[in-house]
C-alpha positions in Angstrom: 18.2 -6.8 -7.4 16.1 -6.4 -4.1 14.4 -3.4 -2.6 13.6 -2.9 1.1 11.5 -0.5 3.1 13.0 0.6 6.4 11.5 2.8 9.1 13.9 4.9 11.1 13.6 7.7 13.6 13.6 11.2 12.0 16.5 12.2 14.2 18.7 9.4 12.7 17.9 10.0 9.1 21.2 11.7 8.1 23.3 9.2 9.9 21.4 6.4 8.2 21.8 7.9 4.7 25.5 8.5 5.2 26.0 5.0 6.3 24.1 3.6 3.3 26.1 5.8 0.9 29.3 4.4 2.3 28.3 0.9 1.2 29.5 0.2 -2.3 26.7 -2.3 -3.0 23.9 0.1 -2.3 22.7 1.2 -5.8 20.0 3.7 -5.0 18.6 5.6 -2.0 15.2 7.0 -2.4 12.7 8.4 0.1 9.2 7.0 -0.3 6.1 8.7 1.0 4.1 6.8 3.6 0.9 8.0 1.9 1.0 6.3 -1.5 -2.7 6.3 -1.9 -4.2 9.7 -2.6 -6.9 10.9 -0.2 -9.6 11.1 -2.9 -9.0 7.4 -3.7 -9.4 6.5 -0.1 -12.6 8.4 0.0 -14.0 6.6 -3.0 -13.2 3.2 -1.4 -14.7 4.3 1.9 -17.9 5.5 0.2 -18.2 2.3 -1.7 -17.8 0.2 1.5 -20.4 2.3 3.2 -22.8 1.8 0.3 -22.2 -2.0 0.5 -22.8 -2.0 4.2 -26.1 -0.1 3.7 -27.1 -2.1 0.7 -25.8 -5.7 1.0 -28.3 -6.9 -1.6 -26.4 -4.9 -4.2 -23.4 -7.2 -4.0 -22.8 -10.7 -5.2 -21.4 -13.4 -3.0 -18.0 -14.7 -4.1 -18.9 -18.3 -3.6 -21.9 -17.9 -6.0 -19.7 -16.2 -8.6 -17.1 -18.9 -8.3 -19.7 -21.6 -8.8 -21.0 -19.9 -11.9 -17.5 -19.6 -13.3 -16.8 -23.3 -12.8 -19.8 -24.3 -14.8 
């Protein structure tokens, strides 16, 4: 089974839903929020990125890590 994400105009929502309901092969219609990542999680990531930007020496270079893993 496949799932799709479709963006439509708000004013056309009811028409679209009715059209989808009329198709016998459509198994489920579910509205999904655009904001799947909570704001507090976004803030944590942004804070970490800022820290890395201000303290680049605190991070490891991926190429160096990759080389160590290959040894």
